[in-house]
Short mmCIF file of the C-alpha atoms (twelve columns), coordinates in Angstrom:
data_MODEL
# 
_entry.id   MODEL 
# 
loop_
_atom_site.group_PDB 
_atom_site.id 
_atom_site.type_symbol 
_atom_site.label_atom_id 
_atom_site.label_alt_id 
_atom_site.label_comp_id 
_atom_site.label_asym_id 
_atom_site.label_seq_id 
_atom_site.Cartn_x 
_atom_site.Cartn_y 
_atom_site.Cartn_z 
_atom_site.pdbx_PDB_model_num 
ATOM 1   C CA . MET A 1   148.095 29.400  79.197 1 
ATOM 2   C CA . SER A 2   148.074 32.069  76.449 1 
ATOM 3   C CA . VAL A 3   149.958 31.182  73.243 1 
ATOM 4   C CA . TYR A 4   150.706 33.000  69.981 1 
ATOM 5   C CA . ARG A 5   149.443 31.658  66.633 1 
ATOM 6   C CA . TYR A 6   149.533 32.406  62.892 1 
ATOM 7   C CA . ASP A 7   146.856 31.459  60.350 1 
ATOM 8   C CA . LEU A 8   147.081 31.971  56.580 1 
ATOM 9   C CA . ALA A 9   144.580 32.820  53.847 1 
ATOM 10  C CA . ARG A 10  144.632 34.257  50.362 1 
ATOM 11  C CA . PHE A 11  143.011 37.385  48.915 1 
ATOM 12  C CA . ALA A 12  139.568 37.079  47.384 1 
ATOM 13  C CA . PRO A 13  139.345 37.803  43.634 1 
ATOM 14  C CA . LYS A 14  138.371 41.460  43.420 1 
ATOM 15  C CA . THR A 15  140.245 44.576  44.455 1 
ATOM 16  C CA . ARG A 16  139.367 48.207  43.972 1 
ATOM 17  C CA . LEU A 17  140.786 51.636  44.627 1 
ATOM 18  C CA . THR A 18  139.255 54.030  47.133 1 
ATOM 19  C CA . PRO A 19  138.777 57.728  46.298 1 
ATOM 20  C CA . GLN A 20  142.025 58.356  48.149 1 
ATOM 21  C CA . GLY A 21  143.933 55.937  45.956 1 
ATOM 22  C CA . PHE A 22  144.196 53.171  48.599 1 
ATOM 23  C CA . LEU A 23  143.722 49.526  47.643 1 
ATOM 24  C CA . ARG A 24  140.730 47.725  49.144 1 
ATOM 25  C CA . ALA A 25  140.513 43.938  48.864 1 
ATOM 26  C CA . PRO A 26  137.945 41.448  50.179 1 
ATOM 27  C CA . ALA A 27  139.565 38.602  52.069 1 
ATOM 28  C CA . TYR A 28  138.865 35.469  54.029 1 
ATOM 29  C CA . PHE A 29  140.788 35.752  57.248 1 
ATOM 30  C CA . THR A 30  140.363 32.346  58.885 1 
ATOM 31  C CA . ARG A 31  138.011 29.406  59.327 1 
ATOM 32  C CA . VAL A 32  136.762 26.716  61.619 1 
ATOM 33  C CA . GLY A 33  138.801 23.489  61.643 1 
ATOM 34  C CA . VAL A 34  141.826 21.611  62.955 1 
ATOM 35  C CA . PHE A 35  145.041 23.552  62.389 1 
ATOM 36  C CA . THR A 36  148.537 22.041  62.575 1 
ATOM 37  C CA . TYR A 37  151.189 24.173  64.317 1 
ATOM 38  C CA . ARG A 38  154.906 23.445  64.387 1 
ATOM 39  C CA . ARG A 39  156.626 23.764  67.737 1 
ATOM 40  C CA . ALA A 40  160.095 25.182  68.287 1 
ATOM 41  C CA . ASP A 41  161.474 21.632  68.680 1 
ATOM 42  C CA . GLY A 42  160.141 20.616  65.266 1 
ATOM 43  C CA . THR A 43  157.230 18.555  66.490 1 
ATOM 44  C CA . GLU A 44  153.700 19.313  65.372 1 
ATOM 45  C CA . ILE A 45  150.484 19.716  67.334 1 
ATOM 46  C CA . ARG A 46  146.922 19.704  66.042 1 
ATOM 47  C CA . GLU A 47  144.580 22.332  67.483 1 
ATOM 48  C CA . LEU A 48  140.845 22.588  67.027 1 
ATOM 49  C CA . ARG A 49  139.424 26.032  66.322 1 
ATOM 50  C CA . PRO A 50  135.771 25.295  67.133 1 
ATOM 51  C CA . GLU A 51  132.873 27.231  65.686 1 
ATOM 52  C CA . GLU A 52  131.803 28.635  69.047 1 
ATOM 53  C CA . GLU A 53  135.244 30.227  69.502 1 
ATOM 54  C CA . VAL A 54  135.964 31.342  65.919 1 
ATOM 55  C CA . PHE A 55  132.612 33.147  65.556 1 
ATOM 56  C CA . LYS A 56  132.376 34.468  69.118 1 
ATOM 57  C CA . GLU A 57  131.555 38.183  68.925 1 
ATOM 58  C CA . ASP A 58  134.274 39.379  71.312 1 
ATOM 59  C CA . SER A 59  136.808 37.494  69.207 1 
ATOM 60  C CA . LEU A 60  135.579 38.899  65.879 1 
ATOM 61  C CA . ALA A 61  135.566 42.410  67.414 1 
ATOM 62  C CA . THR A 62  139.357 42.258  67.675 1 
ATOM 63  C CA . LEU A 63  139.591 41.787  63.880 1 
ATOM 64  C CA . ARG A 64  137.668 45.018  63.166 1 
ATOM 65  C CA . GLY A 65  140.059 47.853  62.436 1 
ATOM 66  C CA . ALA A 66  143.093 45.620  63.103 1 
ATOM 67  C CA . PRO A 67  146.447 46.864  61.665 1 
ATOM 68  C CA . VAL A 68  147.707 45.385  58.397 1 
ATOM 69  C CA . VAL A 69  151.475 44.776  58.097 1 
ATOM 70  C CA . GLU A 70  153.964 43.126  55.693 1 
ATOM 71  C CA . LEU A 71  155.096 39.846  57.189 1 
ATOM 72  C CA . HIS A 72  154.848 39.303  60.927 1 
ATOM 73  C CA . PRO A 73  156.727 41.682  63.271 1 
ATOM 74  C CA . LYS A 74  159.993 40.301  64.645 1 
ATOM 75  C CA . ASP A 75  158.638 40.731  68.153 1 
ATOM 76  C CA . GLY A 76  155.448 38.899  67.178 1 
ATOM 77  C CA . MET A 77  152.955 41.642  68.062 1 
ATOM 78  C CA . VAL A 78  151.994 45.097  66.790 1 
ATOM 79  C CA . THR A 79  152.078 47.578  69.658 1 
ATOM 80  C CA . PRO A 80  151.701 51.387  70.043 1 
ATOM 81  C CA . ASN A 81  155.504 51.569  69.999 1 
ATOM 82  C CA . ASN A 82  155.922 50.009  66.540 1 
ATOM 83  C CA . ALA A 83  152.526 50.490  64.872 1 
ATOM 84  C CA . LYS A 84  153.559 53.687  63.058 1 
ATOM 85  C CA . LEU A 85  156.583 51.973  61.563 1 
ATOM 86  C CA . LEU A 86  154.897 48.694  60.612 1 
ATOM 87  C CA . SER A 87  151.317 49.526  59.679 1 
ATOM 88  C CA . ILE A 88  150.471 49.703  55.949 1 
ATOM 89  C CA . GLY A 89  146.683 49.694  56.366 1 
ATOM 90  C CA . TRP A 90  143.776 48.314  58.368 1 
ATOM 91  C CA . SER A 91  140.892 45.893  58.242 1 
ATOM 92  C CA . SER A 92  137.296 46.990  57.760 1 
ATOM 93  C CA . GLU A 93  134.651 47.164  60.456 1 
ATOM 94  C CA . GLN A 94  132.568 44.719  58.435 1 
ATOM 95  C CA . VAL A 95  133.815 41.330  59.635 1 
ATOM 96  C CA . SER A 96  131.267 38.522  59.313 1 
ATOM 97  C CA . ARG A 97  130.716 34.803  59.075 1 
ATOM 98  C CA . GLN A 98  130.419 33.123  55.668 1 
ATOM 99  C CA . ASP A 99  129.757 29.418  56.162 1 
ATOM 100 C CA . THR A 100 132.865 28.224  58.059 1 
ATOM 101 C CA . LEU A 101 134.937 31.257  57.073 1 
ATOM 102 C CA . VAL A 102 135.510 34.699  58.618 1 
ATOM 103 C CA . ALA A 103 135.205 37.281  55.816 1 
ATOM 104 C CA . GLY A 104 136.075 40.950  55.664 1 
ATOM 105 C CA . GLU A 105 138.111 43.524  53.790 1 
ATOM 106 C CA . VAL A 106 141.599 44.999  54.104 1 
ATOM 107 C CA . THR A 107 142.581 48.496  53.012 1 
ATOM 108 C CA . ILE A 108 146.220 48.969  52.024 1 
ATOM 109 C CA . MET A 109 147.515 52.548  52.149 1 
ATOM 110 C CA . ASP A 110 151.212 52.164  51.416 1 
ATOM 111 C CA . ALA A 111 152.113 52.655  47.715 1 
ATOM 112 C CA . ALA A 112 154.931 50.077  47.710 1 
ATOM 113 C CA . SER A 113 152.706 47.458  49.304 1 
ATOM 114 C CA . ILE A 114 149.913 48.230  46.818 1 
ATOM 115 C CA . ASN A 115 152.318 47.569  43.956 1 
ATOM 116 C CA . LYS A 116 153.413 44.285  45.540 1 
ATOM 117 C CA . VAL A 117 149.802 43.133  45.770 1 
ATOM 118 C CA . ARG A 118 149.230 44.052  42.103 1 
ATOM 119 C CA . ASN A 119 152.432 42.198  41.083 1 
ATOM 120 C CA . LYS A 120 151.338 39.191  43.160 1 
ATOM 121 C CA . GLU A 121 154.345 39.485  45.420 1 
ATOM 122 C CA . LEU A 122 151.881 39.663  48.301 1 
ATOM 123 C CA . SER A 123 149.011 37.226  47.894 1 
ATOM 124 C CA . GLU A 124 148.348 35.626  51.257 1 
ATOM 125 C CA . ILE A 125 147.016 36.853  54.553 1 
ATOM 126 C CA . SER A 126 148.285 35.548  57.883 1 
ATOM 127 C CA . LEU A 127 146.609 36.434  61.163 1 
ATOM 128 C CA . GLY A 128 148.680 37.008  64.298 1 
ATOM 129 C CA . TYR A 129 146.692 36.315  67.465 1 
ATOM 130 C CA . THR A 130 146.797 34.965  70.981 1 
ATOM 131 C CA . CYS A 131 144.612 32.338  72.556 1 
ATOM 132 C CA . SER A 132 144.312 30.075  75.542 1 
ATOM 133 C CA . VAL A 133 144.872 26.340  75.027 1 
ATOM 134 C CA . ASP A 134 142.564 23.690  76.423 1 
ATOM 135 C CA . PRO A 135 144.765 20.507  76.484 1 
ATOM 136 C CA . THR A 136 141.791 18.187  76.073 1 
ATOM 137 C CA . PRO A 137 142.277 15.947  73.003 1 
ATOM 138 C CA . GLY A 138 139.397 14.601  70.909 1 
ATOM 139 C CA . GLU A 139 137.944 13.734  67.548 1 
ATOM 140 C CA . HIS A 140 135.896 16.279  65.594 1 
ATOM 141 C CA . PRO A 141 133.174 14.675  63.429 1 
ATOM 142 C CA . ILE A 142 134.177 16.766  60.406 1 
ATOM 143 C CA . HIS A 143 137.718 17.977  60.936 1 
ATOM 144 C CA . GLY A 144 139.135 14.833  62.600 1 
ATOM 145 C CA . ARG A 145 141.550 14.245  65.431 1 
ATOM 146 C CA . TYR A 146 142.965 17.118  67.519 1 
ATOM 147 C CA . ASP A 147 145.377 17.327  70.470 1 
ATOM 148 C CA . GLN A 148 143.998 20.491  72.081 1 
ATOM 149 C CA . ILE A 149 141.456 23.269  71.644 1 
ATOM 150 C CA . GLN A 150 141.940 27.030  71.106 1 
ATOM 151 C CA . ARG A 151 139.871 29.281  73.445 1 
ATOM 152 C CA . GLY A 152 139.622 33.034  73.909 1 
ATOM 153 C CA . ILE A 153 141.003 33.969  70.474 1 
ATOM 154 C CA . ARG A 154 142.187 37.586  70.365 1 
ATOM 155 C CA . TYR A 155 143.588 38.951  67.056 1 
ATOM 156 C CA . ASN A 156 146.494 41.419  67.044 1 
ATOM 157 C CA . HIS A 157 147.262 42.083  63.355 1 
ATOM 158 C CA . ILE A 158 146.808 40.962  59.763 1 
ATOM 159 C CA . ALA A 159 150.061 40.257  57.911 1 
ATOM 160 C CA . LEU A 160 150.533 40.086  54.106 1 
ATOM 161 C CA . GLY A 161 152.998 37.645  52.594 1 
ATOM 162 C CA . PRO A 162 153.960 35.756  49.415 1 
ATOM 163 C CA . SER A 163 152.336 32.634  48.021 1 
ATOM 164 C CA . ASP A 164 152.888 29.437  50.077 1 
ATOM 165 C CA . TRP A 165 154.103 31.634  52.920 1 
ATOM 166 C CA . GLY A 166 154.614 29.638  56.100 1 
ATOM 167 C CA . ARG A 167 152.950 26.523  54.734 1 
ATOM 168 C CA . ALA A 168 152.938 23.663  57.258 1 
ATOM 169 C CA . GLY A 169 151.460 20.180  57.016 1 
ATOM 170 C CA . ALA A 170 149.195 18.804  54.261 1 
ATOM 171 C CA . GLU A 171 147.539 21.367  51.979 1 
ATOM 172 C CA . VAL A 172 143.848 21.999  52.221 1 
ATOM 173 C CA . SER A 173 142.690 24.183  49.337 1 
ATOM 174 C CA . ILE A 174 139.543 26.273  49.311 1 
ATOM 175 C CA . ARG A 175 137.666 26.674  46.020 1 
ATOM 176 C CA . LEU A 176 135.537 29.840  45.625 1 
ATOM 177 C CA . ASP A 177 132.531 29.791  43.331 1 
ATOM 178 C CA . SER A 178 129.135 31.482  43.124 1 
ATOM 179 C CA . GLN A 179 127.361 28.838  45.157 1 
ATOM 180 C CA . ALA A 180 129.437 27.779  48.142 1 
ATOM 181 C CA . ILE A 181 132.843 27.183  49.672 1 
ATOM 182 C CA . ALA A 182 133.984 23.568  49.128 1 
ATOM 183 C CA . ILE A 183 136.878 21.859  50.880 1 
ATOM 184 C CA . GLU A 184 138.986 19.519  48.807 1 
ATOM 185 C CA . GLY A 185 141.619 16.991  49.861 1 
ATOM 186 C CA . ASP A 186 141.974 14.928  52.979 1 
ATOM 187 C CA . THR A 187 139.626 16.553  55.387 1 
ATOM 188 C CA . GLY A 188 141.022 14.455  58.180 1 
ATOM 189 C CA . VAL A 189 144.255 16.416  58.041 1 
ATOM 190 C CA . SER A 190 144.176 20.248  58.218 1 
ATOM 191 C CA . SER A 191 146.913 22.786  58.494 1 
ATOM 192 C CA . ASP A 192 147.405 26.401  59.512 1 
ATOM 193 C CA . HIS A 193 146.995 27.375  55.874 1 
ATOM 194 C CA . ILE A 194 143.937 28.457  53.894 1 
ATOM 195 C CA . SER A 195 144.696 28.802  50.198 1 
ATOM 196 C CA . LEU A 196 142.470 30.386  47.555 1 
ATOM 197 C CA . PRO A 197 143.252 29.969  43.815 1 
ATOM 198 C CA . ARG A 198 145.683 32.542  42.503 1 
ATOM 199 C CA . VAL A 199 143.811 35.701  41.522 1 
ATOM 200 C CA . ASP A 200 144.540 38.624  39.300 1 
ATOM 201 C CA . THR A 201 144.804 41.709  41.465 1 
ATOM 202 C CA . LYS A 202 144.793 44.099  38.530 1 
ATOM 203 C CA . ASP A 203 142.496 47.066  39.104 1 
ATOM 204 C CA . GLU A 204 139.149 46.296  37.515 1 
ATOM 205 C CA . SER A 205 137.378 49.480  38.496 1 
ATOM 206 C CA . MET A 206 134.945 50.907  35.993 1 
ATOM 207 C CA . PRO A 207 135.353 54.381  34.467 1 
ATOM 208 C CA . VAL A 208 133.974 57.170  36.620 1 
ATOM 209 C CA . LYS A 209 131.665 59.828  35.204 1 
ATOM 210 C CA . ILE A 210 132.355 63.390  36.233 1 
ATOM 211 C CA . ARG A 211 130.861 66.687  35.137 1 
ATOM 212 C CA . ILE A 212 132.995 69.739  34.400 1 
ATOM 213 C CA . GLY A 213 131.426 72.950  33.159 1 
ATOM 214 C CA . GLY A 214 128.176 71.177  32.336 1 
ATOM 215 C CA . VAL A 215 129.912 68.528  30.201 1 
ATOM 216 C CA . GLU A 216 130.110 64.889  31.339 1 
ATOM 217 C CA . TYR A 217 133.338 62.962  31.002 1 
ATOM 218 C CA . GLU A 218 134.402 59.374  31.664 1 
ATOM 219 C CA . VAL A 219 137.753 59.099  33.425 1 
ATOM 220 C CA . SER A 220 139.613 56.588  35.527 1 
ATOM 221 C CA . GLU A 221 139.087 56.466  39.236 1 
ATOM 222 C CA . GLN A 222 142.589 57.851  39.806 1 
ATOM 223 C CA . ALA A 223 141.913 60.776  37.464 1 
ATOM 224 C CA . ALA A 224 138.559 61.415  39.122 1 
ATOM 225 C CA . GLN A 225 140.302 61.438  42.479 1 
ATOM 226 C CA . ALA A 226 142.951 63.916  41.266 1 
ATOM 227 C CA . ILE A 227 140.256 66.205  39.747 1 
ATOM 228 C CA . ALA A 228 138.240 66.043  42.978 1 
ATOM 229 C CA . SER A 229 141.338 66.943  45.026 1 
ATOM 230 C CA . ALA A 230 142.150 69.880  42.717 1 
ATOM 231 C CA . THR A 231 138.540 71.052  42.846 1 
ATOM 232 C CA . GLU A 232 138.592 70.927  46.630 1 
ATOM 233 C CA . ARG A 233 141.785 72.997  46.782 1 
ATOM 234 C CA . ARG A 234 140.266 75.513  44.344 1 
ATOM 235 C CA . ASP A 235 137.075 75.812  46.366 1 
ATOM 236 C CA . SER A 236 139.075 76.221  49.570 1 
ATOM 237 C CA . ALA A 237 141.197 79.001  48.061 1 
ATOM 238 C CA . ALA A 238 138.070 80.716  46.674 1 
ATOM 239 C CA . ALA A 239 136.428 80.596  50.092 1 
ATOM 240 C CA . GLU A 240 139.507 82.107  51.764 1 
ATOM 241 C CA . LEU A 241 139.649 84.871  49.125 1 
ATOM 242 C CA . LYS A 242 135.931 85.616  49.576 1 
ATOM 243 C CA . SER A 243 136.390 85.871  53.340 1 
ATOM 244 C CA . ALA A 244 139.339 88.270  52.919 1 
ATOM 245 C CA . LEU A 245 137.354 90.443  50.471 1 
ATOM 246 C CA . GLU A 246 134.375 90.594  52.846 1 
ATOM 247 C CA . ALA A 247 136.665 91.693  55.674 1 
ATOM 248 C CA . LEU A 248 138.130 94.471  53.504 1 
ATOM 249 C CA . GLN A 249 134.647 95.535  52.385 1 
ATOM 250 C CA . GLY A 250 133.585 95.731  56.036 1 
ATOM 251 C CA . ARG A 251 136.496 98.007  56.916 1 
ATOM 252 C CA . PHE A 252 135.838 100.159 53.831 1 
ATOM 253 C CA . ASP A 253 132.131 100.541 54.697 1 
ATOM 254 C CA . ALA A 254 132.984 101.473 58.304 1 
ATOM 255 C CA . GLN A 255 135.436 104.141 57.186 1 
ATOM 256 C CA . THR A 256 133.015 105.467 54.615 1 
ATOM 257 C CA . GLN A 257 130.319 105.822 57.275 1 
ATOM 258 C CA . GLU A 258 132.753 107.467 59.643 1 
ATOM 259 C CA . LEU A 259 133.794 109.978 56.946 1 
ATOM 260 C CA . LYS A 260 130.103 110.713 56.165 1 
ATOM 261 C CA . THR A 261 129.336 111.316 59.823 1 
ATOM 262 C CA . THR A 262 132.374 113.617 60.193 1 
ATOM 263 C CA . LYS A 263 131.420 115.623 57.121 1 
ATOM 264 C CA . GLU A 264 127.872 116.054 58.358 1 
ATOM 265 C CA . ALA A 265 129.088 117.206 61.762 1 
ATOM 266 C CA . LEU A 266 131.566 119.598 60.110 1 
ATOM 267 C CA . ALA A 267 128.870 121.008 57.819 1 
ATOM 268 C CA . GLU A 268 126.547 121.506 60.757 1 
ATOM 269 C CA . ALA A 269 129.228 123.188 62.822 1 
ATOM 270 C CA . SER A 270 130.232 125.406 59.852 1 
ATOM 271 C CA . ASP A 271 126.717 126.633 59.153 1 
ATOM 272 C CA . PRO A 272 126.950 130.486 59.200 1 
ATOM 273 C CA . LYS A 273 123.673 130.945 61.051 1 
ATOM 274 C CA . ARG A 274 124.585 128.415 63.701 1 
ATOM 275 C CA . PHE A 275 128.087 129.878 63.970 1 
ATOM 276 C CA . ASP A 276 126.797 133.455 64.318 1 
ATOM 277 C CA . ALA A 277 124.302 132.320 66.959 1 
ATOM 278 C CA . ALA A 278 127.087 130.587 68.880 1 
ATOM 279 C CA . VAL A 279 129.275 133.681 68.702 1 
ATOM 280 C CA . SER A 280 126.417 135.917 69.861 1 
ATOM 281 C CA . ASP A 281 125.688 133.553 72.762 1 
ATOM 282 C CA . ARG A 282 129.341 133.592 73.741 1 
ATOM 283 C CA . VAL A 283 129.585 137.375 73.645 1 
ATOM 284 C CA . ALA A 284 126.417 137.675 75.685 1 
ATOM 285 C CA . LEU A 285 127.762 135.178 78.224 1 
ATOM 286 C CA . GLU A 286 131.043 137.027 78.614 1 
ATOM 287 C CA . GLN A 287 129.285 140.366 78.998 1 
ATOM 288 C CA . THR A 288 126.927 138.901 81.606 1 
ATOM 289 C CA . ALA A 289 129.807 137.333 83.525 1 
ATOM 290 C CA . ARG A 290 131.678 140.644 83.648 1 
ATOM 291 C CA . LEU A 291 128.651 142.279 85.255 1 
ATOM 292 C CA . VAL A 292 129.427 140.004 88.228 1 
ATOM 293 C CA . LEU A 293 133.183 139.523 88.034 1 
ATOM 294 C CA . GLY A 294 134.087 142.974 86.843 1 
ATOM 295 C CA . PRO A 295 134.791 144.470 83.417 1 
ATOM 296 C CA . ASP A 296 138.498 143.548 83.446 1 
ATOM 297 C CA . ALA A 297 138.061 139.947 84.664 1 
ATOM 298 C CA . GLU A 298 140.026 137.256 82.791 1 
ATOM 299 C CA . LEU A 299 137.408 134.715 81.769 1 
ATOM 300 C CA . PRO A 300 138.060 130.985 81.230 1 
ATOM 301 C CA . SER A 301 137.425 129.500 77.781 1 
ATOM 302 C CA . GLY A 302 134.559 127.096 78.419 1 
ATOM 303 C CA . SER A 303 130.965 128.055 79.062 1 
ATOM 304 C CA . ARG A 304 130.688 125.841 82.161 1 
ATOM 305 C CA . ALA A 305 133.907 127.298 83.542 1 
ATOM 306 C CA . ILE A 306 132.434 130.787 83.182 1 
ATOM 307 C CA . HIS A 307 129.204 129.679 84.887 1 
ATOM 308 C CA . GLU A 308 131.145 128.192 87.819 1 
ATOM 309 C CA . ALA A 309 133.369 131.319 88.138 1 
ATOM 310 C CA . VAL A 310 130.295 133.529 88.437 1 
ATOM 311 C CA . LEU A 311 128.613 131.199 90.965 1 
ATOM 312 C CA . ARG A 312 131.742 131.045 93.139 1 
ATOM 313 C CA . HIS A 313 132.173 134.835 93.112 1 
ATOM 314 C CA . ASP A 314 129.978 135.161 96.156 1 
ATOM 315 C CA . ASN A 315 130.446 131.609 97.473 1 
ATOM 316 C CA . LYS A 316 134.047 130.498 97.081 1 
ATOM 317 C CA . ASP A 317 133.435 127.125 98.827 1 
ATOM 318 C CA . LEU A 318 130.667 126.109 96.420 1 
ATOM 319 C CA . ASP A 319 131.333 122.543 95.154 1 
ATOM 320 C CA . LEU A 320 129.870 121.830 91.727 1 
ATOM 321 C CA . SER A 321 132.087 118.870 90.742 1 
ATOM 322 C CA . ASP A 322 129.278 116.309 90.811 1 
ATOM 323 C CA . LYS A 323 126.652 118.577 89.175 1 
ATOM 324 C CA . SER A 324 125.568 118.378 85.547 1 
ATOM 325 C CA . ASP A 325 126.046 121.170 82.994 1 
ATOM 326 C CA . GLU A 326 122.292 121.737 82.982 1 
ATOM 327 C CA . TYR A 327 122.211 122.171 86.766 1 
ATOM 328 C CA . VAL A 328 125.121 124.633 86.704 1 
ATOM 329 C CA . LYS A 329 123.604 126.711 83.872 1 
ATOM 330 C CA . ALA A 330 120.199 126.847 85.540 1 
ATOM 331 C CA . ARG A 331 121.750 128.084 88.767 1 
ATOM 332 C CA . PHE A 332 123.782 130.639 86.840 1 
ATOM 333 C CA . ASP A 333 120.656 131.946 85.035 1 
ATOM 334 C CA . HIS A 334 118.848 132.247 88.360 1 
ATOM 335 C CA . LEU A 335 121.730 134.181 89.930 1 
ATOM 336 C CA . VAL A 336 121.873 136.629 87.030 1 
ATOM 337 C CA . GLU A 337 118.106 137.110 86.927 1 
ATOM 338 C CA . THR A 338 117.836 137.763 90.673 1 
ATOM 339 C CA . ARG A 339 120.921 139.889 90.983 1 
ATOM 340 C CA . PRO A 340 120.151 143.579 91.855 1 
ATOM 341 C CA . GLU A 341 119.921 145.833 88.813 1 
ATOM 342 C CA . PRO A 342 123.155 147.793 88.336 1 
ATOM 343 C CA . LYS A 343 121.455 150.507 86.324 1 
ATOM 344 C CA . PRO A 344 118.353 152.462 87.267 1 
ATOM 345 C CA . GLY A 345 115.478 152.004 84.915 1 
ATOM 346 C CA . ALA A 346 116.416 148.558 83.635 1 
ATOM 347 C CA . ALA A 347 113.498 146.093 83.721 1 
ATOM 348 C CA . ARG A 348 113.975 143.245 86.228 1 
ATOM 349 C CA . GLY A 349 114.501 139.984 84.474 1 
ATOM 350 C CA . ASP A 350 115.212 141.616 81.085 1 
ATOM 351 C CA . HIS A 351 118.685 140.076 80.973 1 
ATOM 352 C CA . ARG A 352 119.317 140.672 77.265 1 
ATOM 353 C CA . GLN A 353 118.509 144.366 77.541 1 
ATOM 354 C CA . LEU A 354 120.808 144.572 80.566 1 
ATOM 355 C CA . VAL A 355 123.637 143.110 78.532 1 
ATOM 356 C CA . LEU A 356 123.147 145.573 75.696 1 
ATOM 357 C CA . ASP A 357 123.051 148.486 78.176 1 
ATOM 358 C CA . GLN A 358 126.468 147.427 79.533 1 
ATOM 359 C CA . ALA A 359 128.015 146.882 76.073 1 
ATOM 360 C CA . ASP A 360 130.151 149.984 76.494 1 
ATOM 361 C CA . ARG A 361 131.956 148.271 79.412 1 
ATOM 362 C CA . VAL A 362 133.017 145.271 77.309 1 
ATOM 363 C CA . ASP A 363 134.747 145.144 73.993 1 
ATOM 364 C CA . ALA A 364 132.221 142.943 72.141 1 
ATOM 365 C CA . ASP A 365 134.221 142.936 68.934 1 
ATOM 366 C CA . LYS A 366 137.219 141.576 70.785 1 
ATOM 367 C CA . SER A 367 135.147 138.739 72.310 1 
ATOM 368 C CA . ARG A 368 133.656 137.948 68.913 1 
ATOM 369 C CA . GLN A 369 137.084 137.711 67.259 1 
ATOM 370 C CA . LYS A 370 138.332 135.478 70.063 1 
ATOM 371 C CA . MET A 371 135.357 133.144 69.605 1 
ATOM 372 C CA . ILE A 372 135.874 133.018 65.811 1 
ATOM 373 C CA . GLN A 373 139.565 132.237 66.246 1 
ATOM 374 C CA . GLU A 374 138.982 129.424 68.762 1 
ATOM 375 C CA . SER A 375 136.283 127.805 66.561 1 
ATOM 376 C CA . ALA A 376 138.389 128.012 63.444 1 
ATOM 377 C CA . GLN A 377 141.335 126.375 65.119 1 
ATOM 378 C CA . ALA A 378 139.152 123.577 66.578 1 
ATOM 379 C CA . TRP A 379 137.773 122.564 63.170 1 
ATOM 380 C CA . GLN A 380 141.223 122.653 61.578 1 
ATOM 381 C CA . LYS A 381 142.357 119.646 63.605 1 
ATOM 382 C CA . PRO A 382 142.921 116.523 61.392 1 
ATOM 383 C CA . LEU A 383 140.208 113.887 61.311 1 
ATOM 384 C CA . THR A 384 140.926 110.523 62.960 1 
ATOM 385 C CA . VAL A 385 141.501 107.717 60.437 1 
ATOM 386 C CA . HIS A 386 141.271 104.100 61.565 1 
ATOM 387 C CA . ARG A 387 143.708 101.833 59.847 1 
ATOM 388 C CA . ALA A 388 143.163 98.100  59.439 1 
# 
């Protein structure tokens, strides 16, 4: 049969604040012995908590990280449904045996509960746990007579309460000194209560040394915590600002490079020698094309389009869609060079001389002006600007 039990203990003497401002207190949670529990009908029963059960590892494991609450929950247990409402802290992972006691630490997060501990309104610890009961009575050589034995102890929570909270039966006090834990009183009669002498829970933390701008200061732990928090926020804001500036610098450098590249391309395209050469090549191309297409032929604007028009003059079904510009130009040059000479006396293959001889059939000035106009309009188009 599984039953529910409470045990009580008192805080150990020293408390301290964590860097987050939480209160951390060493504590003795429970001990080996015979505990007296009061039944609902008012009768009492004495239960042995033997050493092999109290210090069993799987039992102690349930105390590690257990929730801390004020008083015991009305429903008896802390569950996922009420933990957020009830929990004011937790126990440490360091739970260990000290003589006949189970020792550890509790961390209290809630500000109101921290003040109650400091004002001694909360001074005792009570464990809420379940266990199985072995109904075998007996006599313990140290702790005396018992009616039954607790087995399979599983802790649920650690509750904080006032002094003498839930006291039952005769008092057994525990005296803490630098040498050992001594039990006073009638050791033949135990209770569900472990009481340590009243302790001062005033914060006894030492001043903390911090360094600001190369100068060392001594401040309280709370002040050090506030300064550390402010420093962390400052560093976080500085990191975010640095990241934003680097992103802006990256965009600026990219646009600067793009502008440089555009200017270089514009300067190259605007070079008078290069421009004159391009115009001359265009005039020569148009004159050559008209030798095949006729002096009054309307020529397309692009060089490749002119090449294709000349090649299709004698072969209208010629498909050049999948051919490169180099292929089309090479085929055009071959056609022009192998075409029968239109004028007696012209040297075969002297294409440039042929063009000059036919200059009277084409208005070269008109072609030159057309080329100049098209080039000027092309470079007057606005540059592309990438915006962030």
